[in-house]
C-alpha positions in Angstrom: 5.8 -15.8 -6.4 6.3 -15.0 -2.8 8.1 -17.4 -0.4 5.7 -19.6 1.7 5.9 -18.1 5.2 6.3 -20.1 8.3 4.6 -19.0 11.5 7.1 -20.9 13.7 9.4 -18.6 15.7 8.2 -15.4 14.1 8.1 -13.6 17.5 11.7 -14.3 18.4 12.9 -13.6 14.8 11.1 -10.3 14.8 12.6 -9.3 18.2 16.1 -10.3 17.2 15.9 -8.6 13.8 14.8 -5.3 15.1 17.3 -5.4 18.0 20.0 -5.7 15.3 18.8 -2.8 13.1 17.5 -0.4 15.8 20.1 2.3 15.4 20.0 2.2 11.5 16.2 2.1 11.6 16.1 5.2 13.7 18.5 7.1 11.3 16.5 6.1 8.2 13.0 6.8 9.5 13.5 9.7 11.9 12.1 12.4 9.5 10.0 10.2 7.3 6.7 11.9 8.3 8.1 15.1 6.7 7.8 13.3 3.3 4.3 11.8 3.9 1.5 14.4 4.0 -1.3 11.9 3.5 -0.1 9.9 6.5 0.1 13.1 8.6 -3.5 13.8 7.6 -4.7 10.4 8.8 -2.8 10.8 12.0 -4.5 14.2 12.5 -7.9 12.6 11.9 -7.1 9.9 14.4 -6.1 12.5 17.0 -9.3 14.5 16.3 -11.4 11.3 17.0 -9.5 10.7 20.2 -10.2 14.3 21.4 -13.8 14.1 20.3 -14.3 10.9 22.2 -13.1 12.5 25.4 -9.3 12.0 25.3 -7.3 9.6 27.3 -4.3 7.2 26.9 -3.4 6.0 23.4 -1.0 3.1 22.8 1.3 3.0 19.8 1.5 -0.7 19.3 4.8 -1.8 17.7 6.2 1.8 18.2 9.7 1.1 17.1 11.9 4.0 17.8 9.0 6.2 18.8 8.5 8.6 15.8 4.8 8.1 15.6 4.3 8.2 19.3 6.2 11.6 19.4 4.1 12.9 16.5 0.9 12.0 18.3 2.1 13.8 21.4 2.6 16.9 19.2 -1.0 16.6 18.2 -2.0 16.7 21.9 -2.6 13.0 22.3 -1.6 11.2 25.5 0.4 8.6 23.6 2.8 6.0 24.8 4.7 3.3 22.9 4.9 -0.5 23.2 7.4 -2.6 21.3 8.7 -6.2 21.2 12.3 -5.2 20.7 14.5 -4.1 23.6 16.8 -2.4 21.1 14.0 -0.3 19.7 12.7 0.7 23.1 16.2 1.7 24.2 16.5 4.0 21.1 13.0 5.4 21.6 13.7 6.3 25.2 16.9 8.0 24.2 15.4 10.0 21.3 12.2 10.9 23.2 13.2 11.0 26.9 10.0 12.7 28.0 7.8 10.0 26.6 6.8 6.6 27.9 7.8 3.4 26.2 7.2 -0.1 27.4 8.5 -3.5 26.3 5.8 -5.8 25.2 4.2 -7.9 22.5 1.0 -7.1 20.7 0.3 -10.8 20.7 0.2 -10.7 24.5 0.0 -7.4 26.2 -1.3 -6.3 29.6 -3.8 -3.5 29.2 -7.2 -3.3 30.9 -10.5 -3.8 29.2 -11.7 -0.5 27.8 -8.7 1.3 29.1 -7.5 2.9 25.9 -8.9 6.0 24.1 -7.2 4.9 20.9 -4.7 2.5 19.4 -2.2 2.8 16.5 -0.5 0.0 14.7 1.6 1.8 12.1 3.1 -0.8 9.8 3.6 -3.1 12.8 1.1 -5.9 11.9 3.2 -6.7 8.8 5.2 -9.4 10.5 2.3 -11.2 12.1 1.3 -14.5 10.4 -2.3 -14.6 9.2 -3.3 -17.0 12.0 -2.3 -14.4 14.6 -4.1 -11.4 13.1 -7.6 -12.1 14.4 -6.4 -12.7 17.9 -4.4 -9.5 18.0 -7.4 -7.4 16.6 -9.7 -9.0 19.2 -7.2 -7.9 21.9 -7.3 -4.4 20.4 -11.1 -4.4 20.5 -11.0 -5.5 24.1 -8.8 -2.7 25.4 -10.4 0.1 23.4 -13.3 2.1 24.8 -16.5 1.8 22.8 -16.2 4.2 19.8 -12.4 4.4 20.3 -10.4 4.7 17.1 -7.8 2.3 15.7 -5.4 3.5 13.0 -3.5 0.8 10.9 -0.8 1.2 8.3 0.2 -1.8 6.3 1.8 -3.0 3.0 -0.7 -3.8 0.2 -0.3 -6.9 -1.9 -0.8 -10.6 -2.1 2.6 -12.0 -1.3 4.8 -12.6 1.7 8.5 -12.2 1.4 11.4 -13.3 3.7 13.6 -10.3 4.5 17.1 -11.3 5.2 18.7 -7.8 5.5 17.7 -4.2 5.8 18.3 -0.8 7.3 21.9 -0.4 6.5 22.5 -4.0 5.3 22.2 -5.6 8.7 21.0 -9.2 8.8 17.4 -9.8 9.5 15.1 -12.8 9.4 11.5 -11.7 9.2 8.6 -12.2 6.9 6.9 -9.1 5.5 3.3 -9.9 4.8 1.4 -7.8 2.2 -2.4 -7.8 2.5 -5.3 -6.4 0.5 -7.5 -3.7 2.2 -10.5 -6.0 1.7 -8.9 -8.7 3.8 -7.9 -6.2 6.5 -11.4 -4.8 6.5 -12.9 -8.3 6.9 -10.7 -9.0 9.9 -11.5 -5.7 11.5 -15.3 -6.2 11.0 -15.1 -9.7 12.5 -13.2 -8.3 15.5 -15.9 -5.7 16.2 -14.7 -2.6 14.3 -16.4 -0.3 11.8 -14.3 1.4 9.1 -14.3 5.2 9.2 -11.8 5.9 6.3 -9.3 4.1 4.1 -6.7 5.0 1.6 -4.2 3.1 -0.7 -1.2 5.1 -1.8 2.4 5.1 -2.8 4.7 7.2 -0.6 7.9 7.2 1.3 6.3 4.9 3.8 5.6 2.1 1.3 5.8 1.3 -2.4 2.1 0.5 -2.0 0.6 1.1 1.4 -2.8 1.0 2.9 -4.2 3.1 5.8 -7.4 2.1 7.6 -9.0 4.2 10.3 -11.6 2.2 12.2 -13.6 2.6 15.4 -14.6 0.0 18.0 -18.3 -0.7 17.6 -20.4 0.9 20.3 -21.7 -1.6 22.9 -25.4 -2.4 22.6 -27.7 -3.3 25.4 
């Protein structure tokens, strides 16, 4: 059985934990996409949708040390990163000095309505309590253009687990929430998204991971 998660203090715990492991995290994940061809395929599909929809800025929400942001730029996407952790942002700016990274929380971010051509949340919703997910996805829907794509990566399962150390054995205090694709799909549909593609797989990214590619529903008169 998983440990019953608490939603109190999750934001500060997440920030502090990733500040602590930022350097080790970068070392362990820097070349991870080289080992994950299916993930690269989904990122390419996402990039194609952004280009087909006219291009424009794309936010990598919870960008960590910037590896996905940088990959999207290699695919011709005008991507920039946002992350809660100052330590992660510091490493991202050092490793990718030509890219833009901003400090911010996906639970409260300042992007204009319809200003984004696409959004990515690559294994970055996994620390949000269930009672925060709907609000965050509603914000995602608000800032996306009609028809704009959203790409999510997440851990699949039914349990939440308290992680007390990681990435080189450094101390952490974060809950890792595993969710079923059906639950994620329901949350996305309720927030105004249509699912374009999905996949459950085992890879270097996750023992059992899920990928959902969705699009903001087109506005109707």
